C-alpha positions as CSV (number, residue, x, y, z in Angstrom):
1,M,70.6,112.2,103.5
2,A,71.7,115.3,101.2
3,A,68.5,116.8,99.0
4,Q,69.7,115.9,95.4
5,P,68.9,118.1,92.0
6,H,65.5,117.6,90.7
7,G,65.4,114.2,88.9
8,M,69.0,113.1,90.0
9,R,69.6,110.5,92.8
10,K,72.4,109.2,94.4
11,V,73.1,106.1,93.3
12,R,75.3,104.0,96.4
13,G,79.1,103.1,95.7
14,S,79.5,105.2,92.3
15,T,81.5,107.3,90.9
16,P,79.8,110.8,90.4
17,L,80.2,111.7,86.8
18,R,81.9,114.8,87.4
19,S,84.3,113.2,88.5
20,T,84.7,110.5,85.9
21,I,84.7,112.9,82.8
22,S,87.4,114.7,84.3
23,D,89.5,112.2,85.1
24,F,89.5,110.3,82.0
25,P,90.3,112.6,79.5
26,K,93.1,114.0,81.6
27,K,94.8,110.7,81.7
28,L,94.1,110.3,77.7
29,R,95.4,113.7,77.2
30,E,98.8,113.1,78.9
31,A,99.5,109.6,77.7
32,K,99.6,111.2,74.0
33,G,102.0,113.6,75.3
34,L,99.5,116.5,74.6
35,S,99.5,119.4,76.6
36,Q,96.2,121.5,77.4
37,E,96.4,124.2,75.0
38,K,97.7,121.6,72.3
39,L,94.2,119.8,72.8
40,A,92.1,122.9,72.9
41,R,93.5,123.8,69.1
42,L,93.0,120.0,67.8
43,A,89.6,119.9,69.5
44,D,88.8,123.7,68.3
45,V,87.8,124.3,72.1
46,T,89.5,126.8,74.5
47,N,92.3,126.2,76.5
48,N,89.8,126.9,79.1
49,T,86.9,124.5,78.3
50,I,89.6,121.9,78.8
51,I,90.6,123.0,81.9
52,K,87.4,123.3,83.3
53,I,86.5,119.5,82.3
54,E,89.6,118.6,83.7
55,T,89.4,120.6,87.6
56,G,85.7,119.6,87.2
57,E,84.4,123.1,86.9
58,S,82.2,122.5,83.8
59,P,80.1,120.3,85.3
60,N,78.0,119.9,82.2
61,P,79.9,120.4,79.3
62,T,78.4,119.8,75.8
63,V,78.3,116.4,73.4
64,D,79.8,119.1,71.0
65,T,82.3,119.8,72.8
66,L,82.8,116.3,74.0
67,E,82.6,114.5,70.8
68,K,85.3,117.2,69.6
69,I,87.2,116.7,72.5
70,A,87.1,112.5,71.5
71,K,87.8,112.8,68.3
72,A,91.1,114.9,68.7
73,L,92.3,112.5,71.4
74,G,90.9,109.7,68.8
75,V,88.2,107.5,71.0
76,S,84.8,107.9,71.0
77,A,83.0,110.8,73.1
78,A,81.4,107.2,75.2
79,D,85.0,106.1,75.9
80,L,85.6,109.5,77.7
81,F,83.4,108.0,80.7
82,K,85.6,105.3,81.3
83,D,87.9,105.6,84.3
């Protein structure tokens, strides 16, 4: 079994949080007909931030960033973790 980062453990059958957080905001954005650039403007974050979250390159977006994105998408921050 591969070593997990300190304080983290793998839950059998679980979807990695990184995958969940990157997939759902993208699906919401696309469903609302928003480009990455438009969402970035609405959320007052950089376009690069949106790209990195959607591609999973940003493994730890801040709560503040997630709240801004959620507000721009018209959902709660908790909704960003749905799949």
